[in-house]
RONUTOR-575523 format. One record per atom (N, C-alpha, C): residue in one letter; x, y, z; residue number from 1; chain; atom name. Coordinates in Angstrom, 3 decimals. Last residue first. Example, Ala and Ser with C-alpha at 12.3 -4.5 7.8 and 13.67 -1.06 7.14 Angstrom:
<recs>
+------+----------+----------+----------+-----+-----+------+
| type |     east |    north |       up | seq | mol | atom |
+------+----------+----------+----------+-----+-----+------+
|    S |   12.850 |   -2.250 |    7.080 |   2 |   A |    N |
|    S |   13.670 |   -1.060 |    7.140 |   2 |   A |   CA |
|    S |   12.900 |    0.030 |    7.870 |   2 |   A |    C |
|    A |   13.190 |   -5.690 |    7.800 |   1 |   A |    N |
|    A |   12.300 |   -4.500 |    7.800 |   1 |   A |   CA |
|    A |   13.200 |   -3.300 |    7.800 |   1 |   A |    C |
+------+----------+----------+----------+-----+-----+------+
</recs>
This chain:
<recs>
+------+----------+----------+----------+-----+-----+------+
| type |     east |    north |       up | seq | mol | atom |
+------+----------+----------+----------+-----+-----+------+
|    X |  -58.827 |   -5.685 |    9.764 | 120 |   A |    N |
|    X |  -59.821 |   -5.046 |    8.871 | 120 |   A |   CA |
|    X |  -60.876 |   -4.293 |    9.672 | 120 |   A |    C |
|    X |  -55.396 |   -5.404 |   10.699 | 119 |   A |    N |
|    X |  -56.776 |   -5.803 |   10.992 | 119 |   A |   CA |
|    X |  -57.744 |   -5.030 |   10.106 | 119 |   A |    C |
|    X |  -52.331 |   -6.653 |   10.003 | 118 |   A |    N |
|    X |  -53.255 |   -5.586 |    9.621 | 118 |   A |   CA |
|    X |  -54.677 |   -6.089 |    9.827 | 118 |   A |    C |
|    X |  -49.305 |   -7.237 |   11.498 | 117 |   A |    N |
|    X |  -50.674 |   -7.744 |   11.360 | 117 |   A |   CA |
|    X |  -51.601 |   -6.565 |   11.096 | 117 |   A |    C |
|    X |  -46.039 |   -8.127 |   11.213 | 116 |   A |    N |
|    X |  -46.977 |   -7.040 |   10.947 | 116 |   A |   CA |
|    X |  -48.343 |   -7.663 |   10.707 | 116 |   A |    C |
|    X |  -43.195 |   -9.202 |   12.947 | 115 |   A |    N |
|    X |  -44.573 |   -9.496 |   12.529 | 115 |   A |   CA |
|    X |  -45.350 |   -8.206 |   12.331 | 115 |   A |    C |
|    X |  -39.949 |   -9.311 |   11.683 | 114 |   A |    N |
|    X |  -40.876 |   -8.641 |   12.589 | 114 |   A |   CA |
|    X |  -42.294 |   -8.828 |   12.055 | 114 |   A |    C |
|    X |  -36.733 |  -10.881 |   11.482 | 113 |   A |    N |
|    X |  -38.127 |  -10.754 |   11.082 | 113 |   A |   CA |
|    X |  -38.966 |  -10.066 |   12.136 | 113 |   A |    C |
|    X |  -34.057 |  -10.913 |   11.792 | 112 |   A |    N |
|    X |  -34.803 |  -12.009 |   12.395 | 112 |   A |   CA |
|    X |  -36.278 |  -11.982 |   12.018 | 112 |   A |    C |
|    X |  -32.355 |  -10.041 |    8.687 | 111 |   A |    N |
|    X |  -32.795 |   -9.823 |   10.048 | 111 |   A |   CA |
|    X |  -33.634 |  -10.989 |   10.535 | 111 |   A |    C |
|    X |  -29.668 |  -11.270 |    6.705 | 110 |   A |    N |
|    X |  -31.090 |  -11.162 |    6.976 | 110 |   A |   CA |
|    X |  -31.317 |  -10.822 |    8.444 | 110 |   A |    C |
|    X |  -27.178 |  -10.498 |    4.195 | 109 |   A |    N |
|    X |  -27.581 |  -10.759 |    5.571 | 109 |   A |   CA |
|    X |  -29.078 |  -10.526 |    5.726 | 109 |   A |    C |
|    X |  -24.804 |  -11.331 |    1.786 | 108 |   A |    N |
|    X |  -26.197 |  -10.985 |    2.054 | 108 |   A |   CA |
|    X |  -26.541 |  -11.393 |    3.477 | 108 |   A |    C |
|    X |  -21.568 |   -9.897 |    1.177 | 107 |   A |    N |
|    X |  -22.434 |  -10.967 |    1.654 | 107 |   A |   CA |
|    X |  -23.839 |  -10.410 |    1.839 | 107 |   A |    C |
|    X |  -18.653 |   -9.082 |   -0.598 | 106 |   A |    N |
|    X |  -20.062 |   -8.785 |   -0.323 | 106 |   A |   CA |
|    X |  -20.796 |  -10.039 |    0.137 | 106 |   A |    C |
|    X |  -15.379 |   -8.255 |    0.487 | 105 |   A |    N |
|    X |  -16.283 |   -9.264 |   -0.061 | 105 |   A |   CA |
|    X |  -17.715 |   -8.928 |    0.338 | 105 |   A |    C |
|    X |  -13.516 |   -6.696 |    1.760 | 104 |   A |    N |
|    X |  -13.905 |   -6.336 |    0.404 | 104 |   A |   CA |
|    X |  -14.830 |   -7.319 |   -0.272 | 104 |   A |    C |
|    X |  -12.857 |   -6.976 |    4.357 | 103 |   A |    N |
|    X |  -12.112 |   -7.805 |    3.405 | 103 |   A |   CA |
|    X |  -12.485 |   -7.521 |    1.957 | 103 |   A |    C |
|    X |  -14.749 |   -5.471 |    5.659 | 102 |   A |    N |
|    X |  -13.392 |   -4.956 |    5.566 | 102 |   A |   CA |
|    X |  -12.540 |   -5.728 |    4.562 | 102 |   A |    C |
|    X |  -17.730 |   -6.081 |    3.632 | 101 |   A |    N |
|    X |  -16.964 |   -5.952 |    4.857 | 101 |   A |   CA |
|    X |  -15.549 |   -5.473 |    4.592 | 101 |   A |    C |
|    X |  -20.649 |   -5.086 |    2.169 | 100 |   A |    N |
|    X |  -19.234 |   -5.319 |    1.889 | 100 |   A |   CA |
|    X |  -18.474 |   -5.060 |    3.184 | 100 |   A |    C |
|    X |  -23.886 |   -6.417 |    2.145 |  99 |   A |    N |
|    X |  -22.865 |   -5.675 |    2.869 |  99 |   A |   CA |
|    X |  -21.478 |   -6.077 |    2.397 |  99 |   A |    C |
|    X |  -27.104 |   -6.192 |    1.524 |  98 |   A |    N |
|    X |  -25.899 |   -6.675 |    0.855 |  98 |   A |   CA |
|    X |  -24.756 |   -5.800 |    1.336 |  98 |   A |    C |
|    X |  -29.788 |   -7.019 |    3.672 |  97 |   A |    N |
|    X |  -28.746 |   -6.065 |    3.288 |  97 |   A |   CA |
|    X |  -27.598 |   -6.792 |    2.602 |  97 |   A |    C |
|    X |  -33.181 |   -7.108 |    4.714 |  96 |   A |    N |
|    X |  -32.065 |   -7.724 |    4.004 |  96 |   A |   CA |
|    X |  -31.055 |   -6.655 |    3.624 |  96 |   A |    C |
|    X |  -35.774 |   -7.786 |    7.015 |  95 |   A |    N |
|    X |  -34.810 |   -6.842 |    6.472 |  95 |   A |   CA |
|    X |  -33.676 |   -7.626 |    5.815 |  95 |   A |    C |
|    X |  -39.021 |   -9.091 |    6.751 |  94 |   A |    N |
|    X |  -37.600 |   -9.334 |    6.963 |  94 |   A |   CA |
|    X |  -36.769 |   -8.234 |    6.300 |  94 |   A |    C |
|    X |  -42.126 |   -9.495 |    8.226 |  93 |   A |    N |
|    X |  -41.299 |   -8.658 |    7.370 |  93 |   A |   CA |
|    X |  -39.830 |   -8.826 |    7.761 |  93 |   A |    C |
|    X |  -44.734 |  -11.690 |    8.101 |  92 |   A |    N |
|    X |  -43.478 |  -11.402 |    8.797 |  92 |   A |   CA |
|    X |  -42.599 |  -10.647 |    7.808 |  92 |   A |    C |
|    X |  -47.958 |  -10.181 |    7.404 |  91 |   A |    N |
|    X |  -46.840 |  -11.089 |    7.135 |  91 |   A |   CA |
|    X |  -45.722 |  -10.827 |    8.137 |  91 |   A |    C |
|    X |  -50.522 |   -8.460 |    5.831 |  90 |   A |    N |
|    X |  -50.129 |   -9.187 |    7.029 |  90 |   A |   CA |
|    X |  -49.081 |  -10.233 |    6.699 |  90 |   A |    C |
|    X |  -51.526 |   -7.398 |    3.601 |  89 |   A |    N |
|    X |  -50.139 |   -7.054 |    3.894 |  89 |   A |   CA |
|    X |  -49.638 |   -7.750 |    5.160 |  89 |   A |    C |
|    X |  -54.188 |   -7.979 |    3.552 |  88 |   A |    N |
|    X |  -53.305 |   -8.864 |    2.794 |  88 |   A |   CA |
|    X |  -51.828 |   -8.498 |    2.936 |  88 |   A |    C |
|    X |  -55.309 |   -5.803 |    4.933 |  87 |   A |    N |
|    X |  -55.161 |   -7.104 |    5.613 |  87 |   A |   CA |
|    X |  -54.221 |   -8.060 |    4.872 |  87 |   A |    C |
|    X |  -53.242 |   -2.974 |    4.092 |  86 |   A |    N |
|    X |  -54.430 |   -3.799 |    3.897 |  86 |   A |   CA |
|    X |  -54.242 |   -5.118 |    4.641 |  86 |   A |    C |
|    X |  -52.160 |    0.375 |    4.949 |  85 |   A |    N |
|    X |  -51.973 |   -1.066 |    4.814 |  85 |   A |   CA |
|    X |  -53.311 |   -1.784 |    4.696 |  85 |   A |    C |
|    X |  -51.695 |    3.223 |    4.578 |  84 |   A |    N |
|    X |  -52.889 |    2.530 |    4.088 |  84 |   A |   CA |
|    X |  -52.663 |    1.033 |    3.926 |  84 |   A |    C |
|    X |  -48.154 |    3.022 |    4.595 |  83 |   A |    N |
|    X |  -49.384 |    3.809 |    4.669 |  83 |   A |   CA |
|    X |  -50.527 |    3.030 |    4.038 |  83 |   A |    C |
|    X |  -45.242 |    2.311 |    5.935 |  82 |   A |    N |
|    X |  -46.396 |    1.588 |    5.431 |  82 |   A |   CA |
|    X |  -47.639 |    2.443 |    5.657 |  82 |   A |    C |
|    X |  -41.968 |    2.807 |    5.380 |  81 |   A |    N |
|    X |  -43.163 |    3.515 |    5.799 |  81 |   A |   CA |
|    X |  -44.356 |    2.862 |    5.125 |  81 |   A |    C |
|    X |  -39.176 |    1.359 |    6.320 |  80 |   A |    N |
|    X |  -40.305 |    1.073 |    5.440 |  80 |   A |   CA |
|    X |  -41.525 |    1.766 |    6.035 |  80 |   A |    C |
|    X |  -35.675 |    2.119 |    6.347 |  79 |   A |    N |
|    X |  -37.023 |    2.263 |    6.875 |  79 |   A |   CA |
|    X |  -38.043 |    1.821 |    5.834 |  79 |   A |    C |
|    X |  -32.379 |    1.280 |    7.365 |  78 |   A |    N |
|    X |  -33.389 |    1.374 |    6.313 |  78 |   A |   CA |
|    X |  -34.760 |    1.392 |    6.964 |  78 |   A |    C |
|    X |  -29.162 |    2.385 |    8.355 |  77 |   A |    N |
|    X |  -30.533 |    2.037 |    8.709 |  77 |   A |   CA |
|    X |  -31.457 |    2.224 |    7.513 |  77 |   A |    C |
|    X |  -26.616 |    3.465 |    8.786 |  76 |   A |    N |
|    X |  -26.775 |    2.099 |    8.255 |  76 |   A |   CA |
|    X |  -28.165 |    1.558 |    8.561 |  76 |   A |    C |
|    X |  -26.374 |    6.074 |    9.384 |  75 |   A |    N |
|    X |  -26.770 |    5.200 |   10.492 |  75 |   A |   CA |
|    X |  -26.908 |    3.746 |   10.056 |  75 |   A |    C |
|    X |  -25.735 |    7.157 |    6.965 |  74 |   A |    N |
|    X |  -24.844 |    7.445 |    8.097 |  74 |   A |   CA |
|    X |  -25.122 |    6.521 |    9.275 |  74 |   A |    C |
|    X |  -27.885 |    6.453 |    5.385 |  73 |   A |    N |
|    X |  -26.602 |    5.787 |    5.172 |  73 |   A |   CA |
|    X |  -25.645 |    6.007 |    6.336 |  73 |   A |    C |
|    X |  -30.973 |    5.800 |    5.890 |  72 |   A |    N |
|    X |  -30.033 |    6.757 |    6.450 |  72 |   A |   CA |
|    X |  -28.660 |    6.092 |    6.371 |  72 |   A |    C |
|    X |  -33.567 |    5.267 |    3.467 |  71 |   A |    N |
|    X |  -32.447 |    4.818 |    4.282 |  71 |   A |   CA |
|    X |  -31.625 |    6.000 |    4.739 |  71 |   A |    C |
|    X |  -36.850 |    4.107 |    2.556 |  70 |   A |    N |
|    X |  -35.829 |    5.142 |    2.658 |  70 |   A |   CA |
|    X |  -34.685 |    4.607 |    3.518 |  70 |   A |    C |
|    X |  -39.831 |    3.275 |    0.866 |  69 |   A |    N |
|    X |  -38.583 |    2.835 |    1.459 |  69 |   A |   CA |
|    X |  -37.603 |    4.003 |    1.465 |  69 |   A |    C |
|    X |  -43.307 |    3.238 |    1.317 |  68 |   A |    N |
|    X |  -42.139 |    3.997 |    0.887 |  68 |   A |   CA |
|    X |  -40.905 |    3.476 |    1.610 |  68 |   A |    C |
|    X |  -46.489 |    2.082 |    0.208 |  67 |   A |    N |
|    X |  -45.295 |    1.902 |    1.032 |  67 |   A |   CA |
|    X |  -44.138 |    2.703 |    0.430 |  67 |   A |    C |
|    X |  -48.309 |    2.994 |   -1.726 |  66 |   A |    N |
|    X |  -48.716 |    2.913 |   -0.313 |  66 |   A |   CA |
|    X |  -47.502 |    2.818 |    0.615 |  66 |   A |    C |
|    X |  -47.173 |    2.984 |   -4.210 |  65 |   A |    N |
|    X |  -48.115 |    4.058 |   -3.901 |  65 |   A |   CA |
|    X |  -48.582 |    4.062 |   -2.458 |  65 |   A |    C |
|    X |  -46.910 |   -0.514 |   -4.229 |  64 |   A |    N |
|    X |  -46.535 |    0.752 |   -4.851 |  64 |   A |   CA |
|    X |  -47.611 |    1.801 |   -4.592 |  64 |   A |    C |
|    X |  -47.559 |   -2.968 |   -3.407 |  63 |   A |    N |
|    X |  -47.444 |   -1.943 |   -2.363 |  63 |   A |   CA |
|    X |  -47.113 |   -0.573 |   -2.926 |  63 |   A |    C |
|    X |  -47.667 |   -4.563 |   -5.641 |  62 |   A |    N |
|    X |  -48.741 |   -4.698 |   -4.662 |  62 |   A |   CA |
|    X |  -48.705 |   -3.615 |   -3.578 |  62 |   A |    C |
|    X |  -45.309 |   -4.176 |   -7.030 |  61 |   A |    N |
|    X |  -46.532 |   -3.534 |   -7.521 |  61 |   A |   CA |
|    X |  -47.636 |   -3.529 |   -6.467 |  61 |   A |    C |
|    X |  -42.448 |   -3.513 |   -5.035 |  60 |   A |    N |
|    X |  -43.452 |   -4.455 |   -5.522 |  60 |   A |   CA |
|    X |  -44.707 |   -3.703 |   -5.950 |  60 |   A |    C |
|    X |  -39.756 |   -1.573 |   -6.113 |  59 |   A |    N |
|    X |  -40.899 |   -1.684 |   -5.217 |  59 |   A |   CA |
|    X |  -41.939 |   -2.604 |   -5.838 |  59 |   A |    C |
|    X |  -36.621 |   -0.512 |   -6.011 |  58 |   A |    N |
|    X |  -37.390 |   -1.565 |   -6.647 |  58 |   A |   CA |
|    X |  -38.530 |   -1.861 |   -5.686 |  58 |   A |    C |
|    X |  -34.592 |    2.423 |   -6.527 |  57 |   A |    N |
|    X |  -35.550 |    1.623 |   -5.781 |  57 |   A |   CA |
|    X |  -36.174 |    0.552 |   -6.661 |  57 |   A |    C |
|    X |  -31.486 |    4.079 |   -6.103 |  56 |   A |    N |
|    X |  -32.401 |    3.348 |   -6.985 |  56 |   A |   CA |
|    X |  -33.306 |    2.443 |   -6.164 |  56 |   A |    C |
|    X |  -29.565 |    5.335 |   -4.501 |  55 |   A |    N |
|    X |  -30.933 |    5.826 |   -4.511 |  55 |   A |   CA |
|    X |  -31.903 |    5.122 |   -5.435 |  55 |   A |    C |
|    X |  -27.103 |    4.304 |   -4.176 |  54 |   A |    N |
|    X |  -27.187 |    5.495 |   -5.031 |  54 |   A |   CA |
|    X |  -28.624 |    5.945 |   -5.245 |  54 |   A |    C |
|    X |  -27.520 |    2.085 |   -2.647 |  53 |   A |    N |
|    X |  -26.786 |    3.192 |   -2.032 |  53 |   A |   CA |
|    X |  -26.844 |    4.459 |   -2.880 |  53 |   A |    C |
|    X |  -30.920 |    0.989 |   -3.285 |  52 |   A |    N |
|    X |  -29.473 |    0.924 |   -3.412 |  52 |   A |   CA |
|    X |  -28.818 |    2.151 |   -2.779 |  52 |   A |    C |
|    X |  -33.584 |   -0.654 |   -1.879 |  51 |   A |    N |
|    X |  -33.026 |    0.670 |   -2.134 |  51 |   A |   CA |
|    X |  -31.517 |    0.560 |   -2.177 |  51 |   A |    C |
|    X |  -36.639 |   -2.516 |   -2.262 |  50 |   A |    N |
|    X |  -35.205 |   -2.416 |   -2.031 |  50 |   A |   CA |
|    X |  -34.724 |   -1.034 |   -2.446 |  50 |   A |    C |
|    X |  -39.609 |   -4.087 |   -1.089 |  49 |   A |    N |
|    X |  -38.931 |   -2.921 |   -1.632 |  49 |   A |   CA |
|    X |  -37.448 |   -3.002 |   -1.328 |  49 |   A |    C |
|    X |  -40.585 |   -6.775 |   -1.080 |  48 |   A |    N |
|    X |  -41.468 |   -5.630 |   -0.851 |  48 |   A |   CA |
|    X |  -40.845 |   -4.394 |   -1.484 |  48 |   A |    C |
|    X |  -40.374 |  -10.059 |   -2.347 |  47 |   A |    N |
|    X |  -39.799 |   -8.730 |   -2.245 |  47 |   A |   CA |
|    X |  -40.891 |   -7.700 |   -1.980 |  47 |   A |    C |
|    X |  -41.398 |  -12.883 |   -0.358 |  46 |   A |    N |
|    X |  -41.454 |  -12.041 |   -1.545 |  46 |   A |   CA |
|    X |  -40.843 |  -10.673 |   -1.280 |  46 |   A |    C |
|    X |  -41.479 |  -16.276 |    0.547 |  45 |   A |    N |
|    X |  -40.971 |  -14.945 |    0.840 |  45 |   A |   CA |
|    X |  -40.950 |  -14.131 |   -0.461 |  45 |   A |    C |
|    X |  -44.526 |  -18.067 |   -0.143 |  44 |   A |    N |
|    X |  -43.090 |  -17.862 |   -0.246 |  44 |   A |   CA |
|    X |  -42.722 |  -16.439 |    0.147 |  44 |   A |    C |
|    X |  -47.062 |  -19.025 |    2.292 |  43 |   A |    N |
|    X |  -46.599 |  -18.426 |    1.047 |  43 |   A |   CA |
|    X |  -45.075 |  -18.277 |    1.056 |  43 |   A |    C |
|    X |  -47.948 |  -19.840 |    4.747 |  42 |   A |    N |
|    X |  -48.226 |  -20.692 |    3.601 |  42 |   A |   CA |
|    X |  -47.760 |  -20.152 |    2.270 |  42 |   A |    C |
|    X |  -48.164 |  -16.577 |    5.978 |  41 |   A |    N |
|    X |  -48.322 |  -18.012 |    6.251 |  41 |   A |   CA |
|    X |  -48.686 |  -18.780 |    4.992 |  41 |   A |    C |
|    X |  -45.912 |  -14.364 |    4.196 |  40 |   A |    N |
|    X |  -47.197 |  -14.647 |    4.822 |  40 |   A |   CA |
|    X |  -47.324 |  -16.150 |    5.052 |  40 |   A |    C |
|    X |  -43.095 |  -12.556 |    4.297 |  39 |   A |    N |
|    X |  -43.568 |  -13.923 |    4.106 |  39 |   A |   CA |
|    X |  -44.843 |  -14.105 |    4.907 |  39 |   A |    C |
|    X |  -41.142 |   -9.993 |    2.675 |  38 |   A |    N |
|    X |  -42.164 |  -10.465 |    3.613 |  38 |   A |   CA |
|    X |  -42.583 |  -11.876 |    3.277 |  38 |   A |    C |
|    X |  -38.384 |   -7.707 |    2.686 |  37 |   A |    N |
|    X |  -39.110 |   -8.816 |    2.111 |  37 |   A |   CA |
|    X |  -40.178 |   -9.227 |    3.126 |  37 |   A |    C |
|    X |  -36.565 |   -4.755 |    2.106 |  36 |   A |    N |
|    X |  -37.542 |   -5.471 |    2.905 |  36 |   A |   CA |
|    X |  -38.200 |   -6.561 |    2.068 |  36 |   A |    C |
|    X |  -33.101 |   -3.620 |    1.986 |  35 |   A |    N |
|    X |  -34.477 |   -3.781 |    1.551 |  35 |   A |   CA |
|    X |  -35.320 |   -4.586 |    2.507 |  35 |   A |    C |
|    X |  -30.142 |   -2.244 |    0.612 |  34 |   A |    N |
|    X |  -30.934 |   -2.599 |    1.794 |  34 |   A |   CA |
|    X |  -32.384 |   -2.716 |    1.348 |  34 |   A |    C |
|    X |  -27.031 |   -2.547 |   -0.961 |  33 |   A |    N |
|    X |  -28.485 |   -2.602 |   -1.087 |  33 |   A |   CA |
|    X |  -29.078 |   -2.930 |    0.273 |  33 |   A |    C |
|    X |  -24.419 |   -1.970 |   -0.042 |  32 |   A |    N |
|    X |  -24.817 |   -1.666 |   -1.409 |  32 |   A |   CA |
|    X |  -26.333 |   -1.600 |   -1.575 |  32 |   A |    C |
|    X |  -22.639 |   -0.649 |    2.476 |  31 |   A |    N |
|    X |  -23.877 |   -1.401 |    2.239 |  31 |   A |   CA |
|    X |  -24.392 |   -1.022 |    0.862 |  31 |   A |    C |
|    X |  -19.272 |   -1.028 |    3.520 |  30 |   A |    N |
|    X |  -20.227 |   -0.374 |    2.642 |  30 |   A |   CA |
|    X |  -21.454 |   -1.269 |    2.528 |  30 |   A |    C |
|    X |  -18.104 |   -2.127 |    5.685 |  29 |   A |    N |
|    X |  -17.346 |   -1.134 |    4.934 |  29 |   A |   CA |
|    X |  -18.298 |   -0.300 |    4.076 |  29 |   A |    C |
|    X |  -18.813 |   -3.563 |    8.680 |  28 |   A |    N |
|    X |  -19.432 |   -2.910 |    7.527 |  28 |   A |   CA |
|    X |  -18.475 |   -1.892 |    6.930 |  28 |   A |    C |
|    X |  -19.228 |   -5.605 |   10.992 |  27 |   A |    N |
|    X |  -18.138 |   -5.449 |   10.032 |  27 |   A |   CA |
|    X |  -18.686 |   -4.876 |    8.721 |  27 |   A |    C |
|    X |  -21.815 |   -3.956 |   12.809 |  26 |   A |    N |
|    X |  -20.792 |   -4.982 |   12.691 |  26 |   A |   CA |
|    X |  -19.725 |   -4.602 |   11.688 |  26 |   A |    C |
|    X |  -25.288 |   -3.387 |   11.906 |  25 |   A |    N |
|    X |  -24.075 |   -3.104 |   12.684 |  25 |   A |   CA |
|    X |  -23.089 |   -4.247 |   12.502 |  25 |   A |    C |
|    X |  -28.272 |   -1.868 |   10.768 |  24 |   A |    N |
|    X |  -27.180 |   -2.808 |   10.542 |  24 |   A |   CA |
|    X |  -25.972 |   -2.384 |   11.364 |  24 |   A |    C |
|    X |  -31.658 |   -1.609 |   11.525 |  23 |   A |    N |
|    X |  -30.330 |   -1.052 |   11.713 |  23 |   A |   CA |
|    X |  -29.281 |   -2.148 |   11.562 |  23 |   A |    C |
|    X |  -34.747 |   -0.900 |   10.348 |  22 |   A |    N |
|    X |  -33.758 |   -1.972 |   10.386 |  22 |   A |   CA |
|    X |  -32.381 |   -1.331 |   10.437 |  22 |   A |    C |
|    X |  -38.197 |   -0.228 |   10.969 |  21 |   A |    N |
|    X |  -36.807 |    0.199 |   10.919 |  21 |   A |   CA |
|    X |  -35.903 |   -1.021 |   10.973 |  21 |   A |    C |
|    X |  -41.466 |    0.574 |    9.808 |  20 |   A |    N |
|    X |  -40.471 |   -0.416 |   10.206 |  20 |   A |   CA |
|    X |  -39.079 |    0.183 |   10.065 |  20 |   A |    C |
|    X |  -44.357 |    2.208 |   10.661 |  19 |   A |    N |
|    X |  -43.017 |    2.359 |   10.114 |  19 |   A |   CA |
|    X |  -42.098 |    1.303 |   10.692 |  19 |   A |    C |
|    X |  -47.748 |    2.542 |    9.664 |  18 |   A |    N |
|    X |  -46.759 |    1.862 |   10.495 |  18 |   A |   CA |
|    X |  -45.405 |    2.078 |    9.844 |  18 |   A |    C |
|    X |  -51.177 |    3.528 |    9.576 |  17 |   A |    N |
|    X |  -49.790 |    3.624 |    9.135 |  17 |   A |   CA |
|    X |  -48.881 |    2.963 |   10.153 |  17 |   A |    C |
|    X |  -54.421 |    2.606 |    8.338 |  16 |   A |    N |
|    X |  -53.560 |    3.337 |    9.260 |  16 |   A |   CA |
|    X |  -52.165 |    3.504 |    8.690 |  16 |   A |    C |
|    X |  -55.798 |    0.950 |    6.690 |  15 |   A |    N |
|    X |  -55.914 |    2.376 |    6.448 |  15 |   A |   CA |
|    X |  -55.060 |    3.232 |    7.357 |  15 |   A |    C |
|    X |  -56.360 |   -1.457 |    9.173 |  14 |   A |    N |
|    X |  -56.355 |   -1.145 |    7.747 |  14 |   A |   CA |
|    X |  -56.595 |    0.350 |    7.553 |  14 |   A |    C |
|    X |  -54.449 |   -1.063 |   12.146 |  13 |   A |    N |
|    X |  -55.734 |   -1.150 |   11.454 |  13 |   A |   CA |
|    X |  -55.555 |   -0.828 |    9.973 |  13 |   A |    C |
|    X |  -51.817 |   -3.125 |   13.315 |  12 |   A |    N |
|    X |  -52.266 |   -1.843 |   12.777 |  12 |   A |   CA |
|    X |  -53.604 |   -2.055 |   12.084 |  12 |   A |    C |
|    X |  -49.465 |   -4.553 |   15.460 |  11 |   A |    N |
|    X |  -50.836 |   -4.599 |   14.957 |  11 |   A |   CA |
|    X |  -51.242 |   -3.200 |   14.502 |  11 |   A |    C |
|    X |  -46.014 |   -4.780 |   14.461 |  10 |   A |    N |
|    X |  -47.109 |   -4.847 |   15.409 |  10 |   A |   CA |
|    X |  -48.442 |   -4.930 |   14.722 |  10 |   A |    C |
|    X |  -42.647 |   -3.380 |   14.113 |   9 |   A |    N |
|    X |  -43.783 |   -4.204 |   13.733 |   9 |   A |   CA |
|    X |  -44.866 |   -4.189 |   14.794 |   9 |   A |    C |
|    X |  -40.445 |   -1.988 |   15.019 |   8 |   A |    N |
|    X |  -41.589 |   -1.240 |   14.514 |   8 |   A |   CA |
|    X |  -42.774 |   -2.065 |   14.094 |   8 |   A |    C |
|    X |  -37.254 |   -3.300 |   13.929 |   7 |   A |    N |
|    X |  -38.189 |   -2.835 |   14.949 |   7 |   A |   CA |
|    X |  -39.366 |   -2.158 |   14.259 |   7 |   A |    C |
|    X |  -34.383 |   -5.414 |   13.438 |   6 |   A |    N |
|    X |  -35.621 |   -4.782 |   12.979 |   6 |   A |   CA |
|    X |  -36.451 |   -4.330 |   14.162 |   6 |   A |    C |
|    X |  -31.039 |   -5.552 |   12.938 |   5 |   A |    N |
|    X |  -32.047 |   -5.544 |   13.996 |   5 |   A |   CA |
|    X |  -33.247 |   -4.729 |   13.522 |   5 |   A |    C |
|    X |  -28.477 |   -7.434 |   11.705 |   4 |   A |    N |
|    X |  -29.587 |   -6.572 |   11.305 |   4 |   A |   CA |
|    X |  -30.668 |   -6.682 |   12.375 |   4 |   A |    C |
|    X |  -24.982 |   -7.743 |   11.924 |   3 |   A |    N |
|    X |  -26.283 |   -7.971 |   12.529 |   3 |   A |   CA |
|    X |  -27.282 |   -6.945 |   11.995 |   3 |   A |    C |
|    X |  -22.189 |   -9.368 |   10.519 |   2 |   A |    N |
|    X |  -23.100 |   -8.222 |   10.502 |   2 |   A |   CA |
|    X |  -24.418 |   -8.629 |   11.140 |   2 |   A |    C |
|    X |  -18.715 |  -10.210 |   10.868 |   1 |   A |    N |
|    X |  -20.141 |  -10.553 |   10.932 |   1 |   A |   CA |
|    X |  -20.967 |   -9.272 |   11.024 |   1 |   A |    C |
+------+----------+----------+----------+-----+-----+------+
</recs>
């Protein structure tokens, strides 16, 4: 089993900055992809950014140029640096990871979510 623990959410003013962290622990042989998704009230969960183990990124157009994703492979941790957030970025942010365990099988895991509220 794998656990993803998120931290860093909270209240931020529009134009400020905030950094989210997500640390993975447990039965981990390799993490192929780590990323962030978000879900605003009344809306579907959507991709924010993902980062593969070889450095390839996929970033939503709505946050491109403002948010940056990075990871520390040695610590099995992914970060989301949120610069110049807007009120429409308000949502619960979820960490996701595609993890290969000791058995060699890949599973997708989710964190519990962290609330980010951007005030205008």
